[in-house]
PANU-596323 format. One record per atom (N, C-alpha, C, O): x, y, z; residue in three letters. Coordinates in steps of 0.2 Angstrom, whole numbers, padded with zeros to 4 digits, always signed. Example, Ala and Ser with C-alpha at 12.3 -4.5 7.8 and 13.67 -1.06 7.14 Angstrom:
BEGIN
+0066-0028+0039ala
+0062-0022+0039ala
+0066-0016+0039ala
+0071-0017+0042ala
+0064-0011+0035ser
+0068-0005+0036ser
+0064+0000+0039ser
+0067+0006+0040ser
END
This chain:
BEGIN
-0409+0117-0084met
-0406+0111-0088met
-0400+0114-0092met
-0400+0119-0095met
-0394+0111-0090gly
-0388+0113-0094gly
-0387+0110-0101gly
-0391+0106-0103gly
-0382+0112-0104arg
-0381+0110-0111arg
-0378+0103-0111arg
-0377+0100-0116arg
-0376+0100-0105leu
-0373+0093-0104leu
-0378+0089-0100leu
-0376+0084-0098leu
-0384+0090-0100ser
-0389+0087-0096ser
-0389+0079-0098ser
-0390+0077-0104ser
-0389+0075-0093asp
-0389+0068-0094asp
-0383+0065-0097asp
-0383+0059-0098asp
-0378+0069-0099lys
-0371+0066-0101lys
-0367+0063-0096lys
-0368+0066-0090lys
-0364+0058-0097val
-0359+0055-0092val
-0352+0056-0093val
-0349+0055-0099val
-0349+0060-0089ala
-0342+0062-0090ala
-0337+0059-0085ala
-0339+0058-0079ala
-0331+0057-0087ile
-0326+0055-0083ile
-0321+0060-0083ile
-0318+0063-0088ile
-0318+0063-0077val
-0313+0068-0076val
-0308+0065-0072val
-0309+0063-0066val
-0302+0064-0075thr
-0296+0061-0071thr
-0292+0066-0067thr
-0292+0072-0069thr
-0289+0064-0062gly
-0285+0069-0058gly
-0289+0074-0055gly
-0287+0080-0055gly
-0295+0073-0052ala
-0300+0078-0051ala
-0302+0078-0043ala
-0307+0081-0041ala
-0297+0076-0039ala
-0298+0077-0032ala
-0296+0084-0029ala
-0297+0085-0023ala
-0293+0088-0033arg
-0291+0094-0031arg
-0290+0099-0037arg
-0290+0096-0043arg
-0289+0105-0036gly
-0286+0110-0041gly
-0290+0110-0047gly
-0296+0111-0047gly
-0287+0110-0053leu
-0290+0111-0059leu
-0295+0106-0061leu
-0300+0107-0063leu
-0293+0099-0059gly
-0298+0094-0061gly
-0305+0095-0057gly
-0310+0093-0059gly
-0304+0097-0050lys
-0310+0098-0046lys
-0314+0103-0049lys
-0320+0103-0049lys
-0311+0109-0051gly
-0315+0114-0055gly
-0318+0112-0061gly
-0324+0114-0062gly
-0315+0108-0065ile
-0318+0105-0071ile
-0324+0101-0069ile
-0329+0102-0073ile
-0323+0097-0065ala
-0329+0092-0063ala
-0335+0096-0060ala
-0341+0095-0062ala
-0334+0102-0056glu
-0339+0106-0054glu
-0343+0109-0060glu
-0349+0110-0060glu
-0339+0112-0065lys
-0342+0115-0071lys
-0346+0110-0075lys
-0352+0112-0077lys
-0343+0104-0076leu
-0347+0100-0080leu
-0354+0097-0077leu
-0359+0097-0080leu
-0353+0097-0070ser
-0359+0095-0066ser
-0364+0100-0066ser
-0370+0099-0067ser
-0362+0106-0066asn
-0366+0112-0066asn
-0370+0113-0072asn
-0375+0116-0073asn
-0367+0110-0078glu
-0370+0110-0084glu
-0375+0104-0085glu
-0377+0103-0091glu
-0375+0100-0080gly
-0380+0095-0080gly
-0377+0088-0081gly
-0381+0083-0081gly
-0371+0087-0082ala
-0368+0081-0083ala
-0367+0076-0076ala
-0367+0079-0071ala
-0368+0070-0077lys
-0366+0065-0072lys
-0359+0064-0072lys
-0356+0061-0077lys
-0355+0066-0067val
-0348+0066-0067val
-0345+0061-0062val
-0347+0061-0056val
-0340+0057-0065val
-0336+0053-0061val
-0329+0055-0060val
-0326+0056-0065val
-0327+0057-0054ile
-0321+0060-0053ile
-0316+0054-0052ile
-0318+0050-0048ile
-0310+0054-0054val
-0305+0049-0054val
-0299+0052-0051val
-0296+0057-0053val
-0296+0048-0046asp
-0290+0051-0043asp
-0286+0045-0039asp
-0290+0040-0037asp
-0280+0045-0039leu
-0276+0040-0035leu
-0278+0040-0027leu
-0278+0035-0024leu
-0279+0046-0025asn
-0281+0048-0018asn
-0288+0046-0017asn
-0292+0051-0018asn
-0290+0040-0014glu
-0297+0039-0013glu
-0300+0043-0008glu
-0306+0045-0008glu
-0296+0045-0002glu
-0299+0049+0003glu
-0301+0056+0000glu
-0306+0059+0002glu
-0296+0059-0004ala
-0297+0065-0007ala
-0304+0065-0011ala
-0307+0070-0012ala
-0304+0060-0015cys
-0310+0059-0019cys
-0317+0060-0015cys
-0322+0063-0017cys
-0317+0056-0010arg
-0323+0056-0005arg
-0324+0063-0003arg
-0330+0065-0002arg
-0319+0067-0001glu
-0320+0073+0002glu
-0323+0078-0004glu
-0327+0082-0002glu
-0321+0077-0010val
-0324+0081-0015val
-0331+0080-0016val
-0336+0084-0017val
-0333+0073-0016val
-0340+0071-0017val
-0344+0074-0011val
-0350+0076-0012val
-0341+0074-0005lys
-0345+0076+0001lys
-0346+0084+0001lys
-0351+0086+0002lys
-0341+0087-0002ala
-0341+0094-0003ala
-0347+0097-0007ala
-0350+0102-0006ala
-0348+0093-0012phe
-0353+0094-0017phe
-0360+0091-0016phe
-0365+0092-0020phe
-0360+0087-0011ser
-0366+0083-0010ser
-0373+0087-0008ser
-0378+0085-0010ser
-0372+0093-0005asp
-0377+0098-0004asp
-0379+0103-0009asp
-0383+0107-0008asp
-0376+0102-0015gln
-0376+0107-0020gln
-0380+0105-0026gln
-0379+0108-0032gln
-0383+0099-0026arg
-0387+0096-0031arg
-0382+0095-0037arg
-0385+0094-0043arg
-0376+0094-0036tyr
-0372+0091-0041tyr
-0372+0084-0041tyr
-0373+0080-0036tyr
-0371+0081-0047ser
-0371+0073-0048ser
-0364+0071-0049ser
-0361+0071-0055ser
-0360+0070-0043ile
-0353+0069-0044ile
-0352+0063-0039ile
-0354+0062-0033ile
-0349+0058-0042thr
-0347+0052-0039thr
-0339+0051-0040thr
-0336+0054-0044thr
-0336+0046-0036ser
-0329+0045-0037ser
-0327+0038-0038ser
-0331+0033-0036ser
-0321+0037-0040tyr
-0318+0031-0041tyr
-0310+0032-0041tyr
-0307+0036-0044tyr
-0307+0028-0036ala
-0300+0028-0035ala
-0297+0023-0040ala
-0298+0017-0040ala
-0292+0026-0044ala
-0288+0022-0048ala
-0281+0025-0050ala
-0281+0031-0050ala
-0277+0021-0052asn
-0270+0023-0055asn
-0271+0023-0062asn
-0270+0017-0065asn
-0271+0028-0066ile
-0273+0028-0073ile
-0266+0026-0077ile
-0267+0024-0083ile
-0261+0025-0074ala
-0255+0022-0077ala
-0255+0015-0077ala
-0250+0012-0081ala
-0260+0012-0074lys
-0260+0004-0074lys
-0266+0002-0079lys
-0272+0004-0077lys
-0265-0002-0084gln
-0270-0004-0088gln
-0276-0007-0085gln
-0282-0006-0087gln
-0275-0012-0081asp
-0280-0015-0078asp
-0285-0011-0074asp
-0291-0012-0073asp
-0282-0006-0070glu
-0286-0001-0066glu
-0290+0003-0071glu
-0296+0005-0069glu
-0287+0005-0076val
-0291+0009-0081val
-0297+0005-0084val
-0303+0008-0085val
-0296-0001-0086lys
-0301-0005-0088lys
-0307-0006-0083lys
-0313-0006-0085lys
-0305-0007-0077asn
-0310-0008-0072asn
-0314-0001-0071asn
-0320-0002-0069asn
-0310+0004-0071leu
-0314+0011-0071leu
-0319+0011-0076leu
-0325+0013-0074leu
-0317+0010-0082phe
-0322+0011-0088phe
-0328+0006-0087phe
-0334+0007-0089phe
-0326+0000-0085asn
-0331-0005-0084asn
-0336-0003-0079asn
-0342-0004-0079asn
-0334+0000-0073tyr
-0338+0002-0068tyr
-0343+0008-0070tyr
-0349+0007-0069tyr
-0340+0012-0074val
-0344+0018-0076val
-0349+0016-0081val
-0355+0018-0081val
-0347+0011-0085thr
-0352+0008-0090thr
-0358+0005-0087thr
-0364+0005-0088thr
-0356+0000-0082asp
-0361-0004-0078asp
-0365+0001-0074asp
-0371+0000-0074asp
-0362+0006-0071glu
-0366+0010-0066glu
-0371+0015-0070glu
-0376+0017-0068glu
-0368+0018-0076phe
-0372+0024-0079phe
-0374+0022-0086phe
-0378+0026-0089phe
-0372+0016-0089gly
-0374+0014-0095gly
-0370+0016-0101gly
-0370+0014-0107gly
-0365+0021-0100thr
-0362+0024-0106thr
-0356+0029-0103thr
-0356+0030-0097thr
-0352+0031-0108val
-0347+0036-0107val
-0348+0041-0112val
-0346+0039-0118val
-0350+0047-0111asp
-0351+0052-0116asp
-0345+0057-0117asp
-0343+0059-0122asp
-0341+0058-0111ile
-0336+0063-0111ile
-0330+0061-0107ile
-0331+0058-0101ile
-0324+0061-0109leu
-0318+0060-0106leu
-0314+0066-0105leu
-0312+0069-0110leu
-0312+0068-0099val
-0307+0073-0098val
-0301+0071-0095val
-0301+0069-0089val
-0296+0070-0099asn
-0289+0068-0097asn
-0285+0073-0094asn
-0282+0077-0097asn
-0286+0074-0087asn
-0283+0080-0083asn
-0278+0077-0079asn
-0273+0081-0077asn
-0277+0071-0077ala
-0272+0069-0072ala
-0265+0070-0075ala
-0264+0068-0080ala
-0261+0073-0070gly
-0254+0074-0072gly
-0250+0075-0066gly
-0252+0078-0061gly
-0244+0074-0067ile
-0239+0075-0061ile
-0233+0079-0064ile
-0232+0078-0071ile
-0229+0082-0060asn
-0222+0084-0063asn
-0217+0082-0058asn
-0218+0082-0052asn
-0211+0081-0060lys
-0205+0079-0057lys
-0199+0083-0060lys
-0195+0080-0063lys
-0199+0089-0058asp
-0194+0094-0062asp
-0187+0093-0060asp
-0185+0092-0054asp
-0183+0093-0065ser
-0176+0093-0064ser
-0173+0095-0071ser
-0175+0094-0076ser
-0167+0098-0071thr
-0163+0100-0077thr
-0161+0093-0080thr
-0160+0088-0077thr
-0160+0093-0087leu
-0159+0087-0091leu
-0154+0083-0088leu
-0154+0077-0088leu
-0148+0086-0087his
-0142+0082-0085his
-0142+0079-0078his
-0138+0075-0076his
-0147+0081-0074lys
-0148+0079-0067lys
-0154+0074-0066lys
-0155+0071-0061lys
-0158+0074-0071met
-0164+0070-0071met
-0163+0062-0070met
-0159+0060-0074met
-0166+0059-0065ser
-0166+0052-0065ser
-0171+0048-0069ser
-0175+0051-0072ser
-0169+0042-0070met
-0174+0038-0074met
-0180+0038-0071met
-0186+0037-0075met
-0181+0037-0065glu
-0187+0037-0061glu
-0191+0043-0062glu
-0197+0043-0063glu
-0188+0049-0062gln
-0191+0055-0063gln
-0194+0055-0070gln
-0200+0057-0071gln
-0190+0053-0075trp
-0193+0053-0082trp
-0199+0048-0082trp
-0204+0050-0085trp
-0198+0042-0080gln
-0203+0037-0081gln
-0210+0039-0078gln
-0215+0037-0080gln
-0209+0041-0072gln
-0215+0042-0068gln
-0220+0047-0071gln
-0226+0047-0072gln
-0217+0053-0074val
-0221+0058-0077val
-0223+0055-0084val
-0229+0057-0086val
-0219+0052-0088ile
-0222+0049-0094ile
-0227+0044-0093ile
-0232+0044-0096ile
-0227+0040-0087asp
-0232+0035-0086asp
-0239+0038-0085asp
-0244+0035-0087asp
-0239+0043-0080val
-0245+0046-0079val
-0248+0051-0084val
-0253+0050-0086val
-0244+0055-0086asn
-0246+0061-0091asn
-0247+0058-0098asn
-0252+0060-0101asn
-0243+0054-0100leu
-0244+0051-0107leu
-0247+0044-0108leu
-0252+0044-0111leu
-0244+0040-0104thr
-0247+0033-0105thr
-0254+0033-0102thr
-0259+0029-0104thr
-0255+0036-0096gly
-0262+0036-0093gly
-0267+0040-0098gly
-0273+0037-0098gly
-0265+0045-0101thr
-0270+0048-0106thr
-0271+0043-0112thr
-0277+0043-0114thr
-0266+0040-0114phe
-0267+0035-0119phe
-0272+0029-0117phe
-0277+0028-0121phe
-0271+0026-0111leu
-0275+0021-0109leu
-0282+0023-0108leu
-0287+0019-0110leu
-0284+0029-0105cys
-0290+0031-0104cys
-0294+0033-0111cys
-0300+0032-0112cys
-0290+0036-0115thr
-0292+0038-0122thr
-0294+0031-0126thr
-0299+0031-0129thr
-0290+0026-0125gln
-0292+0020-0129gln
-0298+0017-0126gln
-0302+0015-0130gln
-0299+0016-0120glu
-0305+0014-0117glu
-0311+0018-0118glu
-0317+0015-0120glu
-0311+0024-0118ala
-0316+0029-0120ala
-0318+0028-0128ala
-0324+0027-0129ala
-0313+0027-0132ala
-0314+0026-0139ala
-0318+0020-0141ala
-0322+0020-0145ala
-0316+0015-0137ile
-0320+0008-0138ile
-0327+0009-0137ile
-0331+0007-0141ile
-0329+0012-0132arg
-0336+0013-0130arg
-0339+0018-0134arg
-0345+0017-0136arg
-0336+0024-0136met
-0339+0029-0140met
-0340+0027-0147met
-0345+0029-0150met
-0336+0023-0150lys
-0337+0020-0156lys
-0343+0016-0157lys
-0346+0016-0162lys
-0344+0012-0152glu
-0350+0008-0152glu
-0357+0012-0152glu
-0362+0010-0156glu
-0357+0018-0149lys
-0363+0022-0149lys
-0363+0028-0155lys
-0368+0031-0156lys
-0357+0029-0158gly
-0356+0033-0163gly
-0356+0041-0161gly
-0358+0045-0165gly
-0354+0042-0156thr
-0353+0049-0153thr
-0349+0049-0147thr
-0348+0044-0143thr
-0345+0055-0146gly
-0342+0056-0140gly
-0337+0062-0140gly
-0336+0065-0145gly
-0335+0064-0134arg
-0330+0069-0133arg
-0324+0067-0129arg
-0325+0065-0123arg
-0318+0068-0132ile
-0312+0067-0128ile
-0308+0073-0128ile
-0306+0076-0133ile
-0307+0076-0122ile
-0303+0082-0121ile
-0297+0081-0116ile
-0298+0078-0111ile
-0291+0082-0119ser
-0285+0081-0115ser
-0282+0087-0113ser
-0281+0092-0117ser
-0279+0087-0107ile
-0276+0093-0104ile
-0268+0092-0106ile
-0265+0088-0103ile
-0266+0097-0110ser
-0259+0097-0112ser
-0256+0103-0107ser
-0258+0103-0101ser
-0252+0107-0110ser
-0249+0112-0106ser
-0245+0117-0111ser
-0243+0115-0116ser
-0245+0123-0109ala
-0240+0128-0113ala
-0233+0125-0113ala
-0229+0127-0117ala
-0231+0121-0108ser
-0225+0118-0108ser
-0223+0113-0113ser
-0217+0111-0114ser
-0228+0111-0117trp
-0227+0106-0123trp
-0222+0109-0128trp
-0219+0106-0132trp
-0221+0116-0128leu
-0217+0119-0132leu
-0210+0119-0130leu
-0205+0122-0133leu
-0209+0117-0123gly
-0202+0117-0120gly
-0202+0121-0114gly
-0204+0127-0115gly
-0199+0119-0109asn
-0199+0123-0103asn
-0193+0121-0099asn
-0192+0115-0098asn
-0189+0126-0096phe
-0183+0124-0093phe
-0184+0120-0087phe
-0189+0121-0083phe
-0180+0115-0086gly
-0181+0110-0080gly
-0187+0105-0081gly
-0188+0102-0076gly
-0190+0105-0087gln
-0196+0101-0087gln
-0196+0096-0094gln
-0200+0096-0097gln
-0190+0093-0095ser
-0189+0089-0101ser
-0194+0083-0101ser
-0197+0082-0106ser
-0195+0080-0095asn
-0200+0075-0095asn
-0207+0077-0095asn
-0211+0074-0099asn
-0209+0083-0092tyr
-0216+0085-0092tyr
-0217+0088-0099tyr
-0223+0087-0102tyr
-0213+0092-0102ala
-0214+0094-0109ala
-0215+0089-0114ala
-0219+0089-0118ala
-0210+0084-0113ala
-0211+0078-0118ala
-0218+0075-0117ala
-0221+0073-0122ala
-0220+0074-0111ser
-0226+0070-0110ser
-0232+0075-0113ser
-0237+0072-0116ser
-0232+0081-0112lys
-0237+0085-0114lys
-0237+0086-0122lys
-0242+0087-0125lys
-0231+0086-0125ala
-0231+0086-0132ala
-0234+0080-0135ala
-0237+0080-0140ala
-0232+0074-0131gly
-0235+0068-0133gly
-0243+0068-0133gly
-0246+0065-0137gly
-0246+0071-0128val
-0253+0072-0127val
-0256+0075-0134val
-0261+0073-0136val
-0252+0080-0136val
-0254+0084-0142val
-0254+0079-0148val
-0259+0079-0152val
-0249+0075-0149gly
-0248+0071-0154gly
-0254+0065-0154gly
-0257+0063-0159gly
-0255+0063-0148leu
-0260+0058-0147leu
-0267+0061-0149leu
-0271+0057-0152leu
-0268+0067-0146thr
-0275+0070-0148thr
-0276+0071-0155thr
-0281+0069-0158thr
-0271+0073-0159lys
-0272+0074-0166lys
-0273+0068-0170lys
-0277+0067-0175lys
-0269+0062-0168thr
-0270+0056-0171thr
-0277+0053-0169thr
-0280+0050-0174thr
-0279+0053-0163ala
-0286+0051-0161ala
-0291+0054-0165ala
-0296+0051-0167ala
-0290+0061-0166ala
-0295+0065-0170ala
-0296+0062-0177ala
-0302+0062-0179ala
-0290+0061-0180lys
-0291+0058-0187lys
-0294+0051-0187lys
-0298+0050-0192lys
-0292+0047-0182glu
-0295+0040-0182glu
-0302+0040-0181glu
-0306+0036-0183glu
-0305+0044-0176leu
-0311+0044-0173leu
-0316+0048-0176leu
-0322+0048-0175leu
-0314+0053-0181ala
-0319+0058-0184ala
-0325+0054-0187ala
-0331+0057-0187ala
-0324+0049-0190lys
-0329+0045-0194lys
-0334+0042-0189lys
-0340+0041-0192lys
-0332+0042-0183asn
-0337+0039-0178asn
-0341+0045-0174asn
-0344+0044-0169asn
-0340+0051-0177asn
-0343+0057-0173asn
-0340+0058-0166asn
-0344+0060-0162asn
-0334+0056-0166ile
-0330+0057-0159ile
-0325+0063-0160ile
-0321+0063-0165ile
-0326+0068-0156thr
-0321+0074-0157thr
-0315+0073-0151thr
-0317+0071-0146thr
-0309+0075-0153cys
-0304+0075-0149cys
-0300+0081-0149cys
-0297+0083-0154cys
-0299+0085-0143asn
-0296+0091-0143asn
-0292+0091-0137asn
-0293+0088-0132asn
-0287+0096-0137ala
-0282+0097-0132ala
-0282+0104-0129ala
-0283+0109-0133ala
-0282+0105-0123ile
-0282+0112-0120ile
-0275+0113-0117ile
-0273+0108-0113ile
-0272+0118-0118cys
-0266+0120-0115cys
-0267+0126-0110cys
-0267+0132-0112cys
-0268+0124-0103pro
-0269+0130-0098pro
-0262+0134-0097pro
-0257+0131-0098pro
-0263+0140-0096gly
-0257+0144-0094gly
-0256+0143-0086gly
-0256+0138-0084gly
-0255+0149-0083phe
-0254+0149-0076phe
-0260+0150-0072phe
-0263+0155-0072phe
-0262+0144-0069ile
-0269+0144-0066ile
-0268+0144-0059ile
-0264+0141-0056ile
-0273+0148-0056asp
-0273+0149-0048asp
-0276+0142-0045asp
-0282+0142-0045asp
-0272+0138-0042thr
-0274+0132-0039thr
-0270+0131-0032thr
-0265+0135-0031thr
-0271+0127-0028asp
-0268+0125-0022asp
-0260+0124-0024asp
-0256+0127-0020asp
-0259+0121-0029met
-0252+0119-0031met
-0248+0126-0033met
-0242+0127-0030met
-0251+0130-0037thr
-0247+0136-0039thr
-0247+0141-0033thr
-0242+0145-0033thr
-0252+0141-0029arg
-0252+0146-0023arg
-0246+0144-0018arg
-0244+0148-0014arg
-0243+0138-0019gly
-0237+0136-0015gly
-0231+0139-0017gly
-0226+0138-0014gly
-0230+0142-0023val
-0224+0145-0026val
-0222+0151-0022val
-0227+0155-0019val
-0216+0153-0021pro
-0214+0159-0018pro
-0217+0165-0021pro
-0219+0165-0027pro
-0218+0171-0017asp
-0222+0177-0020asp
-0218+0180-0026asp
-0221+0182-0030asp
-0211+0180-0026glu
-0208+0182-0031glu
-0209+0178-0038glu
-0209+0181-0043glu
-0209+0172-0037val
-0211+0168-0043val
-0218+0169-0046val
-0219+0169-0052val
-0223+0170-0041trp
-0229+0171-0043trp
-0230+0178-0047trp
-0233+0178-0052trp
-0226+0183-0044glu
-0226+0189-0048glu
-0223+0189-0054glu
-0225+0192-0059glu
-0218+0185-0055gln
-0214+0184-0061gln
-0219+0181-0066gln
-0219+0183-0072gln
-0222+0176-0064met
-0227+0172-0069met
-0232+0177-0071met
-0234+0177-0077met
-0235+0181-0067ile
-0241+0186-0068ile
-0238+0191-0073ile
-0242+0193-0078ile
-0232+0193-0073ser
-0229+0198-0077ser
-0229+0196-0084ser
-0228+0200-0089ser
-0229+0189-0085lys
-0228+0186-0092lys
-0235+0186-0095lys
-0236+0184-0101lys
-0240+0187-0092ile
-0247+0186-0094ile
-0250+0193-0096ile
-0251+0197-0092ile
-0252+0194-0103pro
-0254+0200-0105pro
-0261+0202-0102pro
-0262+0208-0101pro
-0265+0198-0100met
-0271+0199-0096met
-0270+0201-0089met
-0275+0203-0085met
-0264+0200-0086gly
-0262+0203-0080gly
-0265+0199-0074gly
-0265+0202-0068gly
-0267+0193-0075arg
-0269+0189-0069arg
-0268+0181-0071arg
-0267+0179-0076arg
-0268+0177-0065ala
-0268+0170-0066ala
-0275+0168-0068ala
-0280+0171-0067ala
-0275+0162-0072gly
-0282+0160-0074gly
-0285+0156-0068gly
-0282+0155-0063gly
-0291+0154-0069thr
-0295+0150-0063thr
-0297+0144-0066thr
-0297+0143-0072thr
-0298+0139-0062pro
-0301+0132-0065pro
-0307+0133-0069pro
-0308+0130-0073pro
-0311+0138-0067ser
-0317+0140-0071ser
-0316+0142-0078ser
-0319+0140-0083ser
-0310+0146-0079asp
-0308+0148-0086asp
-0307+0142-0090asp
-0309+0142-0096asp
-0304+0137-0087val
-0302+0131-0091val
-0309+0126-0092val
-0310+0124-0097val
-0313+0126-0086gly
-0319+0122-0086gly
-0324+0125-0091gly
-0328+0121-0094gly
-0324+0132-0092asn
-0329+0134-0097asn
-0327+0132-0104asn
-0332+0130-0108asn
-0321+0132-0106met
-0319+0129-0113met
-0320+0122-0113met
-0322+0119-0118met
-0319+0118-0108ile
-0320+0111-0108ile
-0328+0109-0109ile
-0330+0105-0113ile
-0332+0113-0105ser
-0339+0112-0106ser
-0342+0114-0113ser
-0346+0110-0115ser
-0339+0119-0116phe
-0340+0120-0123phe
-0338+0115-0128phe
-0342+0112-0132phe
-0332+0112-0127leu
-0330+0107-0132leu
-0333+0100-0130leu
-0334+0096-0135leu
-0336+0099-0124ala
-0340+0093-0123ala
-0347+0094-0126ala
-0351+0089-0126ala
-0349+0100-0128ser
-0356+0101-0129ser
-0358+0099-0137ser
-0353+0099-0141ser
-0364+0099-0139asp
-0366+0099-0146asp
-0364+0105-0150asp
-0363+0104-0156asp
-0363+0110-0147glu
-0361+0116-0150glu
-0354+0116-0153glu
-0352+0119-0158glu
-0350+0111-0151ala
-0343+0110-0153ala
-0342+0104-0158ala
-0337+0101-0158ala
-0348+0102-0161ser
-0348+0095-0164ser
-0343+0095-0170ser
-0342+0090-0173ser
-0341+0101-0173tyr
-0337+0102-0179tyr
-0330+0104-0177tyr
-0326+0106-0182tyr
-0328+0104-0171ile
-0321+0105-0169ile
-0318+0099-0166ile
-0320+0096-0162ile
-0312+0097-0170thr
-0308+0092-0168thr
-0301+0092-0170thr
-0300+0096-0175thr
-0297+0089-0166gly
-0290+0090-0168gly
-0286+0096-0166gly
-0281+0097-0168gly
-0290+0100-0162glu
-0287+0107-0161glu
-0283+0107-0154glu
-0284+0103-0149glu
-0278+0112-0154val
-0274+0113-0147val
-0276+0120-0145val
-0274+0125-0149val
-0280+0121-0140ile
-0282+0128-0138ile
-0279+0130-0132ile
-0279+0127-0127ile
-0276+0136-0132asn
-0273+0139-0126asn
-0278+0143-0122asn
-0282+0147-0125asn
-0278+0142-0116val
-0282+0145-0111val
-0277+0148-0106val
-0276+0145-0101val
-0274+0154-0108gly
-0269+0156-0104gly
-0268+0164-0103gly
-0263+0167-0102gly
-0273+0167-0105gly
-0273+0175-0105gly
-0268+0178-0109gly
-0265+0183-0108gly
-0266+0174-0115gly
-0261+0177-0119gly
-0254+0175-0117gly
-0249+0178-0120gly
-0253+0171-0113met
-0246+0170-0110met
-0241+0167-0115met
-0235+0169-0115met
-0244+0164-0120val
-0239+0161-0125val
-0238+0165-0131val
-0235+0163-0136val
-0241+0171-0131leu
-0240+0176-0137leu
-0233+0178-0137leu
-0231+0182-0142leu
END
């Protein structure tokens, strides 16, 4: 039995990469995990991949930037499992461009998914968690929230996630709901593996620990924050990046 036995967790953006690794870790700790992604077929593939490994993982396809779809998601999970104990706001996109070249569409798409989507999911989770008097909300920000060349939209969205997390932590603490943000560093996923070799080596050179992180590195921190062991930790922004931001 894991430390999250019988807890119900929602992980957004979990059809691949970091989100998939987080879902696997939470499930391995005993949680019943609902993975959410825009790509319905990719969701099914994840569920199929874990079906023979005694993981409790189901899927739900939704666009978290749309309020009605988020409401339907949380209604489904509540009807199916009776509650929501853990929310991991992981879904995010990037549409990089330098500031003077960035289109309004590039700006808005990133804000809609990364920030508005996180707000909508947090809001729905908070409504249900307040009723039961406990809950864990963990949002994925980024080291880029401090600013990163060519990512004004992404950095702004991830800085917004930090502000949202800290405000939610203050508002929900009296209901025994903790809200924390994690800032992953350079994580080894399908997406990062797509960068040119010289860019990969350049990124690794900036990390004191000398390696890229893994989804498990982030998942380990999330499973801790989701557990009873972290019941007195809220409003924090935790870097999981091998010292990259030092």
